[in-house]
N, C-alpha and C positions, 0 to 999 in steps of 0.2 A: 106622930107617935112611931110610925114605921121607920122614919129617918133616924130617930133616937135609937131604936132597937138595932138598926143596921150599923150605926156608929159604934154601939157597945160591942157588937159582934166583931167588927174590924179591930177594935182595941184589944179584945180578948185573943183573937187570932195572932195579932202582932206580938202580944205579950208571950203567948205560947212559943211562937217562933224564936223570939228573943231568948227565952229561957232555955229552949232546946239548943240554940247556937252557943249560948253561954256555957251550957254543960259541956259542950265539946271543946270550948276554949280551955276550960280547966283541965281537960285530959290531954291537951296538946297533941292531938292525933295528926298523923301525916296525911296530906291530901293525895288521893290516888289518881284522880283525874278531874279536869275542869271542862264543863260543857256549856255551850251557848245555845239557847233555844229562842225561837220567835222571830228570827231574822228572815226577811223575805227579799228585800231589795238592798239591804246592807250586807256587808261582808263580816263573817264571824271573826276572821283574822284581825279586822280593825278593832273589834271589841277586845279580843285577847291581848292586843298590843298595849292596851291602857290599864290592864289589871295586873296586880302584883301577886295574887294568889296563884301559885303554880304547882303542878304535880311534883311531889317529892319534898315540898315545903310543909312546915307545921301549919295546921289550921289556926287562924287568928281572927277573932271577931272584928277588931279594929281595922285589919287589913281588908276584910270583906266590906266593911262600911266605906272605906276609902275607895274600893273598887267600884261600888255602886255610884259614888259621886263622880268618879272619873268617866264612867259610862254615860252618865247624864250629861257631862260636859261636852260629849261628842255632838250633842244637839240633834241626834237622830231619833230619840225615843221618848214616848210619853211616860212609860213606867218601866222600872227595873226592879226585879225581885231576885233574891238569892235563896236557894234551898239546898239541903244536904240529904244524901242517901248513903247508909252505911251497910247495905246488904252485901256488896262486893267491894269492900274497902270504902274509904270516905270519898264520895263523889260529890263535888260542889257544882251546882248548876245555877247559872244566871239566866233568868227568863226576861226577855225584853218585849215591849209592845211598841212597834214602830209608829212614828208620826206619819201622817199621810204624805204621799208624794204629789208633786205638781204635774198636772196633765197639760193644760193649756194656760197661756197668759194673754189677756186681751186688754185693749185700751178703748175707752169711750170718752167722747167729748173733745178729743184733740183735733183741732183744725190747723193750727199754726205749725205744729210738728207732726210729721207723718209717723205711722206705726214703725216704719223701718228705722227712722232716726231714734224713736223712743226705745226701741229694742237695744240700742247701744248703751242705754242707761241701766239695763237690767243687771242686778246683782244676784237675783234668783232666776233660774231658768227651768224649762220643762224637764221633767224626770228627776229634778232635785227634790230632796226631802224638804218639806215645808219648814221654813225658818223665818220667823217674824222679824228678827233683826235684819236679815237680808232684804225683806220687804221694805222695812223702814229706810234702809240705805238706798234702795231703788227709788223711793219717793223723794229722798233728798237729792238724788242725781237728776230726776225729772224736773224738780223745782229749780235746780241749778241751771238746767238747759233753758228753761223759760226765763230765768233771771238774766241770763246772758243776752236775751232778746229784749230786756227791759220790762218784762211782764212779771213783776214782783208779787202781784196779788193773786197769781195763779194758785189754786188749791188742788191737792191730790189726795184722794182717799182710795180705799180698796175694799173689795168683798171677796170672801172665800166661799166657794160653792162646792160642797161635797159631791162626789160622783161615786161610781162603783169601784170595787177592788181597792178600797182605802186610798183613793186618789181625790184631788181637789183641783178646781180651776180658780185662777186668780184674775179678778177684773179690776183694773185701775181706772177710777172715775176721775176725769180731769175737768176742772172748771177753769177755763182760761180767762185771764183778765185782760183788760186793755193795756196797751203799752204805757209804761210810766216814764216820765221825764223829770229831770231836776228843774224845778221852778225857782228855787230860792236857796242860796247859801248864805248863812248868817254867821258873822263873827261877833261874839258877845264878850265884852270886857275890854276891847281895845280902846285905848285913850290916846296913845302917842304915835301909833303907826296907822297909816291910812289903810282902810279896808281893801281897796283895790290892789294895793301893794301886797297884802297878805294873800290875796286870791291868785296872784301871778303864779304861773307854773303848776297850779293844782291839776291833777288828772281829772277830777270831777268839775264839771262846768254846767252853768245854766245854758240851756239850748240857745244857740246863736247862729245866725246866718241862714241863707236859703236852704230849705230841706234837702234839695237835690245835691247840695254841695257839702253837707255835713260830714261826709267821709274824708274831706280834706283836713289836714292838721290844724289849719287856722280857722276852721269853722267847727262848731261844737254841736254834737247831736243831743246833748242833754242826758245821755245814758248814764245811769248810776253805775259806778265801778266800785263795788263793795271792797274788793281786794286792795284797792288803792287808798281807802279811807285813812288807814294808819300812816301811810306815806304822806298823805296830804296834811295830816296833823303834824308830822315831823317837819314838813316844809314851812308850815306856819310858825312852828317853834324856832326853826332855823333863822327865819326873818328877824325875830326878836333877838336871838343869840348873836346874830351878826351886827346888831345895833347896841350891844352892851347890856341887854336885859338878861343877865345870866341866871336870874332867879325865876324866870318865866315858868308858869305851871299851866298845863292844858289838860282838860278833862277829855274822856273818851267822846268822840263825835256821836251825836244823836241823829238818827235818820227816822223821819216820819213820812208816811205815805197816806195821802187823802184817798179813802176807799172809793169815793164817788167820782173823782176826777183823775186819779192816778198821779197827781202832782206830788213830787218829792221835795221835802225840806231837809236840809242838812245844817245842823247847828254845831259850831265849834265854840266852846266856852273856855275862856282863859283868864289868868290873873297875871298882869305884866310884871309886877315887882319893880325894884329900883334899877336905874341905869347906872352902869359903872364905866369909868374911864381907866384905861391901862396906864399905870404910873411907872412901872419898871419891869424889866425882864432880867432874870438871873439864871445863868447856866452853870451846872455843876458836873464835873467829870467829863469834859468834852474830848479828851485825848483819844485818837491822834489828831483830831481837828482843832484848830484854834477857834476860840469863842467868836472871833470876828467873822470867820467863814460861815459858821452856823447862823449867826445873826443876819448876815447878808442874804442867806438863803431863805430866811423867814420873811413873811409878808405882814406880820403883826406890826402895828404902828404905836409908838409911845404917844401919850397925851391925846389919843383918839378913843372913841368908844371901844370897849374890849370885845373883839370879834371872836367868839368861840368857834364859829364855822371856819375861819381862817386858821385858828389854833389847831383844829383837827388836821387840816391840810399841812400845816407846818410840822406837826408831829409825824405825819406820814413822810414828809420830805426828809426829816432828820433820820427816821428809821431807815429809809431807802439809802441815805448817804452812808450809813454804817453797814447796811446789808450789801452795798456794792463793793465794799473793801473787805468782805469776809465775815463780818459780825452778823450772822444770820438771826441771832436771837437777842438782839439789842432791845432793851426795855426802856422806853422814854416815859418818864413819870412827871406830869405837870402838877403843881400845887398852887392853888389860888388863895391869896389872903385878901379879904374885902374889908374896907373900912372907910366910912364917910363918903361913899360914892366913888372911891378909887379902888383899883385892884392891883396887887403886886403878884407877878407870875414868877415862879421858880420851877425850872425844868431840870430834873436830875436824870442823868444818863447812865444806865448800867449796860455797857456794851457786851459783857460776857466774853467768852473766848472766841478766837478766830475759828471758823468752821471750814472744813474741806469736803469736797465731793468724794464719797467712798465708792459708791457703785451706781451705775446708770442702768436702769431696766426699761425696756421698751415693750409695751403691751398694746394689743389691738391691731397690729399690722399683719393681717392674714395674707396680704399680697405683697406689700412693699418690703423690700429687703431692709434689714437692720442698718446696713451701711449707708443706704440712701437717706435714712433719718439721722443717723449719727453725724454725717458730714455737714448737716445743717445746724447742728448744735454748736453754740459758741463756748461751751464748756466741756471738759472731759474728766474722766476719773483721776483723782489726785489734785485737781485744780482747787484754788481758793474759791469759796462760795461767792457768787455775785448775782444779786437779784436782777441787775441790768442785763447781764448775759442770759439769764433764764428767760426774761421777757422778750429779749431780742430773738432767742432761739424759737420761742413760740410763734412770734410774728413771721419768721422765715419759713417755718414749717407750714403755716397757714397760707403763705403766699405761693407755695408750690401748687395749691389748688388740687391736692390729692386727697384732702381730708375734710370731713364735715366739722370736726372739732379737734382741738389739741389742748391737752391739759398737762402741765408739768408740776408735780407735787414733790415735796421733800419730807423725809421722816428721819428723826434723830436716832442714830444707832450708837453714838458715843458722845462724850462731852464736847468733842470738837469735830465730829463727822456726821454727815447726813447721806442717806441714799436718795437718789433722784429717780422718780418714775415718770416716764413720758407715756401718757395715755392718749392714744389716738383713736379716732373713729373714721375709718376709710369710707370714701364715697366712690361711685363709679367714675372712672376716668376715661373710658372709651366712649366714643360717640359716633353714631351713624346718622347723618343729617341729609335731608332733602328739602329744598325750598324753592319757591317761586317768588320772584321779586319784580318790581317795576321801577324803572328809572326814566327820567325825562328824556334822556338821549338813547339809552340802550333799549328802552321799552320793556317788554316782558323778557325776563331772564330766568334760567333754571340753574341751580347749583346743587351739587351733591358732594359729600365728603365722608371719609371714614378716618377717624383720628384716635390716637391713644396717647394721653399725656404721660402715662407711666408704663411704658412698654415692658411687659413681663416683670413688673415691679422694680425695674432698674432705674427709673427716673428719666429714661430716654423718651423724647417726644417725637412721635411720627405722625404724619398726616398725608393722605392722598386725596386730592380734591380735583373736581372738574366743574367747569362753568360754561354755560352756553346762553347766548342771547342773539338778537338779530345783528349785533355789531361785534360780538366778542366770542371767542372760544378759548378755553384755558385748561391745561392739564399741569398739575404741580405736585411733585413729590418732595416732602420736607422731612428731614431727619436732623435732630440736634441732641447731642449729649452735653449737658451743662457741667458735668463733673468727669472729665476724661481722666481715667486712672485714679478716681476719687480725689482729684486735685481741682482747685477752682479755675479750671480751664475748660472752655466750651469749644466744641467742634461741630460744625453744622454743614449740611449738604442740601442744596435745592436744585432740582432738575425741572425745567420749565419748557413747555411748548405752548405758544400763544399766537392767536390770530386776532388782529384788532383793526376795526374799520373806523377811522377818524372822519371828520367832516370832509377832508380834502385828500386823504391818502389811506391806503391799506398797508398793514405791516404784519409780517410773519416773523416770529422769533423763536429760536430753539437754542437752549444752552444750559449751563449749570453755574452754580456759585458755591464756593467753599469758604466757610467762615471759621477763623481761629481767633480766640480772644482769651485774655487773662483778667480775672477779677481781683480788685484790691479794696482796701478800706472797708472791711466787713462786707465784701461783695457788692457794695454800692457802686463802685467805680469799675468800669470795664474798658480795657484798652485792647484793640485788636485790629484785624484787617480782613477784608474780603477779596477773593480773587474770582473774577467772572470771565467766562468765555461764552459768547453768544454769536449765533449766525442769524443775520437779519436780511429780510427781503422787503423792500418798500416799493409799492406801486401807487402811482398818483391816480386820484379819482376825481379830478376837476378838469373842466375844459380850458380853464385859464390858470395854469399852475404858477405862472410867473417864474422869474429867474431863480429865486431861492429854492422853491419846492422842486424845481427841475433838477437842481444839483443833488437833491436827496434821493432821487430815484435810483434803484439798483440793488445789488446784493453786497452785503458788507459783513466782515468779521470784526467783532469787537473783543479785545483782550484788555481788561482793566484791573487795576489794583485800587482798593478803597480802604485806606486806614481810617479808623474812627475812635472816638472817645465818647463814652456814655456814662452819665451819673444818674442813678435812679433810686429814689427812696419812696416810691409809691407803695401804698399798703396793699394794692391789688393790681393785677395786670388786666383784669376784666372790667371792674367798676371801681376805679380809685376814688377815695374820699379825702385823702390827705397825702402830702409829699410833693417832691419835685422830680422832674424828668428832663434832663438836658442831654442833647447829642450833637456832636460835631463830626461831619463826614467830609472827606476829600477824595473824590474819585479821579483817578488819573488813567485815561485810556490812551493806549499807544504802546503798551508792553507787548508788542507784536500786533497783528491785525491791521485793518484799514483805517479805523477811526482814531482820531487824535484830538483830545480835548481834556480840560480839567473842569470839575464841577464841585463846588463847596456849598454845604448847607449847614446852618446853625439853627437848631430847634430847641425851644424850652417851653415847659408848661408847669403850672403850679395849682394844686388842689388844696382847698382849706375848708374845714368843717365850720359851719355857721349855726347860730341858734335856729330852733324850730326844725331841726333835721335838714337844713339847707346845706348845699355844697357849692362853694364858689370855685370857678375854674377859669384861669387865664392862660393863654398860650400865644406864642409868636414864633415866626420863622423868617429867616432872611437867606436868600440864595444867590449864588454867583456862578456863571459858566463862561468859559472862553475856549475857543478853538486854538490849537497849537500846531506848529509846523505848517502854517498856511492853510489849515483846514478850518471849516466852520463847525460849530456845535451841531451834531445831528438833531433832526427835528424831534425825535422821540426822547431826547435827553434834555430838551429845553423845558422851560417852566410854562405850564398852562394852569390857570386857576379856574375855579367854578366847579361845583359839585359838593357832595355831602361832606367831604373831608377838607374843604377849603372855604371858598366863598359860597355860602348856601343860598344866596339870592340870585345866583347865576347858573345857567345850565353847565353841564360838565364840559370843561376845557374851553368854554366860550368867553372867558376873560383872559385875553392874550393878544399880543400884537398881531396885526394883519398886514399883508403886503398890498400893493396897489390894486391887485385884482380881487381883494377881499378875502383871500385865503388866510386861515389862522396858521401862523408860522412859529408861534411861541416866543418867549423872551429869554434873554441871557441874564436878567436880573429879576429878582422877585422879593416882595415883602408881604407878609400877611400876619394878621393878629386877630384874636377872638376873645371875647369875654362871655362866660356862661353862668347862669344861675340854675342849678339843678335842684328840684324839689320833689318830695315823695307824693305819689298819687295813691298807690296801694303798695306800701313798702313790704307787706307780707307776701305779695306776689312779685316783688322786685320790679315794680312798675313805677317809672319816674317821668316827670315832665321837665322840660328845659326851655329857658328863654335865652336867646343869644344875640350878640352883636358882632359882626365881622367887618374888618377893614383890611384892604390890601390891593395890590395890583402887581403886574409884571411888565417889564419894559425890555426893549430890544438891546440897547447899548449902555444906558446909564439909569441910575435911580432918579425918579422924579416923584418925590414924596408929596408934591403939591397936587398930584394926579391920583391920589388914593380913592378907591371906590368903597362903598359901604352897603351893608344890608343888615336886616334884623328879622327875627322870627321866633317861632315856637316849635317845639317838637315833643315827641314821646319816645322814651327809651325803655325797653323791656328786656331784662335778662331772662330769656325764655329757655325751656329745655333744649332747644335746638341751637342756642347761641344768642348773643346780643342782637336785638332788632331795633332799628332806628327809623322813625318817620318824622321828617322835619319840613316845615314850610317856611321858606325864606322870602322876604320882601325886599326887592331892589329899591333902595332909597332914592335913587336918581337914574331911572332908566334912560338909555340912549339908543338912538337908531332903532334897530329891530329887537332890542333886548326885552325879554318878558319882565313884567312888573312883579310877578309871583311865580316861584318855582317850588315844586314838591319833590322832595328827595326821600328815597327809601333804600335801606340796605339790611342785609341779614349777615350776621357772623363777623362783622368788623368790630375791632376793639375801639372803645371810645373813652 
């Protein structure tokens, strides 16, 4: 009865307030001032910013009603009331009652995820106004974190505990589930395509392989990847589309989880439809290309099952063909006519107008100069649009290794013009490194360097490095400008001071090298020459040096000229995945100085991407050296194999000709080759494994390919923050004399 009386009283009061406000509406009086009352933790200015009733405006009941709604939408208040006072002009007052604020947020029941990790999921935080939408968003985030660990049955609830001063504590109660795994993937409705074929390349897999190895790409952890379910459905659809079942229909995948075991079942239901054979292809409006050229570029086959997946790729090819000659907005429209199990394809091409680059804008380069970026672009303002040149420009910018990402977008500004925007995200290009390594010959070594790949944003590369071990000390200053005067000309300088202890001799070298080269063929081909001047001091460290080594002892000056040709299409200088790299060098010593010899080396390598994120790599090198003017080739310019960069089953420089006394004197001929299979271990950490096979040898006077040596092994390669790190174990496949059967190689900072 009391509740009824209270309700009647509230209705009467509301009616009185409404009639009072209504009476003011009819009078259209002017508002003198607007007040906000009841705010404690929120800002009055925030409330004022969302209301339209302002001093100097006419009072309007509908406007007040809208103001109340807008204040509610802020989400900070339980109640909002409006009142007026006309004693000193018309004063409009909005009285609000704040929702409680959050004091503490706690978690209970969480063992798998720490409080610190769960705090990252919070959408509502301490001192925030209580907002249940944010609480629910937080719950979704927490459940997502557990789902990423395969714990899909985890449940999260919450309690709100009132405290003093209109504050509350929030407690999230977490009931963790056991880890769930995919036990079964069912394909329902397939009659003409094998189920295993449909499951190929799906991101979701039934758990397979030893648990300790399920992080490798060819073993499967059985973890449900919810975000990949739609992609998996599309992959199943594409298998049918590639076999001519162009009417295939596929329902949304259904995922069920057994509450008691955590086993996950995924069901894909489909209806195959009829299979169609491609009967004909008709092309309309192909100018300026001949129909034969477009048909030759296409991979669709007549009288074969109509492959829609190939059709998509063919459409992309045709689009690119027109985009590469300026038709940026070409529209390729396929039309399919089906009848009695056959399909006739008609492709109509609307190429539109030729498009030109109007303006190029570069954004995101806080450090790198604009001209450093523009000189890598294969297009300029006023050029005819070319998709090939845009993609090539992006690849060249990424190869600089100055940027985390490069994006080139175009926007239409006229019927035949586009603006190009080069959006880059810079990354640190300076590096201070310090490392300790171990080699089978050098033993423990220490190296340190400071480098900057993009000096002062100019693109100049500078590096100062030092290296020390029980056998070696090295100081090296390296500077190179790859764009001298913004032309494709590189100028480099190296200053070196080195001490090296080989098995049979010690050598000190001080000198410099100047390199000048010009690039051609879209910067892939380099032609240039190096000039080197070095001062050498060789001291023998063997009791039985023999005749040849004895001739090498002493101090020498070497002045040499080394022309070279290099062709490089590798996609990265640090970790290539595709492309070729070929270099031919010819060093001629005797342009002054004491040493006189020629040395030629031809090197080539090829990288190719394979399925399952594998990378194939093959390389080969052949070398020739000969003394001139009656001189021998100096020992430090001869060929010595063995070590992490050549024959990995042999110790450093231990695969080389020896004299009668057993001293290693090196060869004047060499050949080496290697095949590698590189595979991801933890690709998100840039950690890779490698299996390799090496074959090669070096000889004193002539090539003897019947005497090639070989090794095989495994290694780990990590592109770490301090540079590339390699650990490789090589097995000598036919050890001789005192050769080790197994050699461990380690290096830091070498490119591979």
